[in-house]
C-alpha angles and dihedrals in degrees: 000000000000117000104190121197108264096225121137119228089247091055090051092052092049090050090056095250115144113235121218087250087076088083094075098119116097114259120253135209093246092094116073134192111257095031090116128023104254124234109234113257092232089055089054092049097043123183099286140068092273134043111264087222092066110076117233112271093022133105098215143018121276093236142030120266131196121224136187129189148138115276113244099172143355117213131182100174123062089001120029112210146037132307116219133184138193104246094215104029125194097274091241111132091205096060129069120233094202135078137185115230112204104224123150090186096057091118090061090063091052090226119190131183107277095035121120117243124195123187143158129211147105121309107239133197093207103191088321097318112118109220144143119247110207113236125211094347091298095160135110142173116237135192118307115260100182130262122297120233114239119256116239113242116242130184113202121221092246098053142065122242091255091052089052094047092052087065089057099042109141093008132122105245141169138199129237135167092282091054084068096198115160134185113266097165119030122228111290147110119319110202093195094060092023093227140093117272145136133236129222130193133193119269100335141018119272123257130211108262090225091054088069106023137033116260120278094010117135089246093055093048092046092052091049090054091046091051091050090057094046104067135102118182117216111213139178118222093240124036112274119250119240111286094008133109103195095205093043107045092166094072106149133164093226107035113000100056133140123219131187107260094035116131116234119216136180094018109139134189148122123290118238136164128221140137087028092297138097111247128195111208103209116229100180138040128246133205134222088268090065091060110083109202105215094175102024129194117290112211094211139000119269121272107233116217113235095023117137098183137009124216122193143185120214132175104208098199103243101321099196130172100177098096114110090239089060098036104215125143120278119264124242094266097051121110094195144322092287088057090054091051098044118110092242097022133123093289109087095179138057118342099188132058091237094053093045092047090055093045093050093047093050093047093046091048090051093049091046092054091045090057092191123167095216123026126187111209131204130189096025114145116267095225101126135265102275126110110299095024114130096254093044091048091050094050093046094054094040092054090052087069093064123068093189111075089212087072094053125115136222126196124240112243119201118237117270093252089058096053124101112231088353093288116055138065104230130329103278125099088244131044142182117258142178135216127188144175111250089200090064106031134023128219115244106199130327127314114259136197124243099212114228126212126265123208121220113169144124124230145172125235122222087260091061096254118139127214137177112220127200111184130175140191132204116256117246122239124226126191128178117218134186114226114185088337092307122115121243121178116199119194119192119204143183111183126199113294126246091234103096135029132261132200095282091054091049097053090044091056091243099111093113101024137063112282117253094232093054091231095113131234121326096018093146090050090054088049087057089053091050091050091050091050092045093053093047095050094050087078095049115099129203126029116344129190123189111206136177152051105323091174087227130102122237097270097037121114101259093053091045089053089057095044133032105332117144120175109243128189113250094025128099113276123233109234132196124224123270126239095030130153137172116221091335096314114115114248108174116352087181129026114285128207115235112228103185142006130234093257098231121150120249097226097196092053091045095049103028104027132236091308094068111131142178102169142040125211130170092350096307129106126220144142117266092155113073145185112200121181135194117234098268092050095043088062090058096053114112099169143009125194137176104204103214100213098125119018095063097039129092115267087221087080094058120108096261119096091207109117093357100088113187095339110145110244129209133223090221117118094251112112090009086137139353094250127066120236116248116214129195120193115206134196109222102160121192109274114264114240109226099231123185119169116164117191123195118195103206095167132088090242128091112240141191114224116220128199112194086345094303126117125212113274089226132032092009096166126081118200123221116286091017129135126206133178123205117202137162091285093057115105090228093056093044091053090058093063091211124200123211093257095047125108131215123231111205125202138148137215113224110219084357089283113068113071116217121184116223106177147273132258140162111289094237095054125092113251133192119196125193122192114191101173092257100057143354119229130190119204134178128209 
């Protein structure tokens, strides 16, 4: 792994070291090829991370070296200069045959691939990138030698991707199937390099360490280090225009799409190194046929045999109706209509009718394909429940997709005492919501809030700065349903995001940096939310399902608090946030140690393994959207699916026009949000009526017993002095399709001809029937 010298450019200047920028003057024809015997490129590169010609601890070589090679590329964007390569090489796999020549005036030489380039200068390790900085205009163009074919990238079994790429630094390379490089971060904006690019990894996409291992464990830290060494950035020479991928001009929302996990083939370019990462500057273009979809789009989730209902979680990516162009009511945070229309106003979603129309169509198409009976929603605008509100608008347009009214949805509306100002659920611009099909499930009581903690506290950073922090979380929503006369409570959640710091981050000096435990900002505050939810749900009986965006990966503290966490001596404790309260009542003035979790089952982990995912961030996959079940509900689960329509897709296909230029969008459900829906299929069979009808034939005549006028499909006759019991396993009882409130009318036919009425009783009561030849009597215990 490269370990570049951490010197700033200013420090290098002050130290008297010439920066590559010194070669700004245009080259002249005074320098000729063959003036100085060139040093072979592979000798300059050597077989290690640094050039053997640059002494340890130094930025550049002690003397000037001459080089000569065939031009493979000329770049004036991310790297300014020419890339040359030895046409024969030394045959040593460990050494690179290519070199970058820093040369701002490369255009003046009119260099083309296949030309010879000769130059003299110092060998520099420029932040880990081995290159030659031309000195005193000592550069010349020689006779053409013909273009060099790219070398196929190979990663050996005993090396990391970064170790392999060091062998190709400066070279002209290409990818094929055996390179086995797949997309781990889709094309988008890279804030480190401040340009659009894409990231590949070897063999499989990268996963968040805390998706698979608890924070700060050796396994989590080892995976983080492994991920860091398994990335190759794909760049274009010039910054990409909005909605364009320069090396993939066929980008298309329907056919020419890229997905995380896809293998990339036949992409060629030159291998550079900057910002602590290897970067391939693409020099050709590829087509959709060069993208091998290894986990292709799935038009709809799977239908699970044996499922009676389906419950889903879906983050709808700021579904807002409050813009003037849409005409919905203002949300609870809006000052006025101008605020809703402002670029950075109270409306976090679409601002134009066209953008909202596309967003709504994509979301509705996704929900239609999901075909769930209960859906927990996140990031829906908190602008009430009247006509035109976000949740009412969504349900109206969703129902228009179904001709049969039995497929229609209604939204869950919190009780009046739970509403803010008599209209809103909470005080944030977004809220959690729930929709359901009344034909499939019945409400049992009113929806209630599960109040979430607030944090109000002052702290001092390690630098001595003080700050007062007021942090909030969205309340959760719980609704009890009856499913085939069995209770199911669904609680929808959206915990505090990782995007901004809380008190614990401030006092740790991590308010503006990545957190050391890799769990993101406000982890302790989310733990407090998990504790509040845990304590509330302890008093809820029947089946319970926790749904939603917990903003925590599967092995992070908040999810562990809701699942199988047990405090163990010698292991890191899970701690709540300080200065918390719930609706004005103090919760934890000081941090509190969590002793035990709720004990729910993480259904995605149980059914899909530790590589379940619903979200992608910074080139790593993980599950932020969860479905957690108590023991009674877990036994009813017959299927769990994360429908990967969003996390692996390009954000360029989302409804927003920002950064996507004139790219043609699609109404399909792919990139309808940035989170994948999570679907849980449940087996809630019709309740079995405990039937017991015992018939005694005390006559000398054969008879045929009848229940509700029906005879048994097999062995209908009863001989004299015989006894028979009919229960729920009997074919005759099963054919009746009894409901719990039904009754059973018992009669017999003497000799199969003469009907005799015996009596009627509730189907779930035990009955004894005696036929004596003179009469038939039904009795109950």
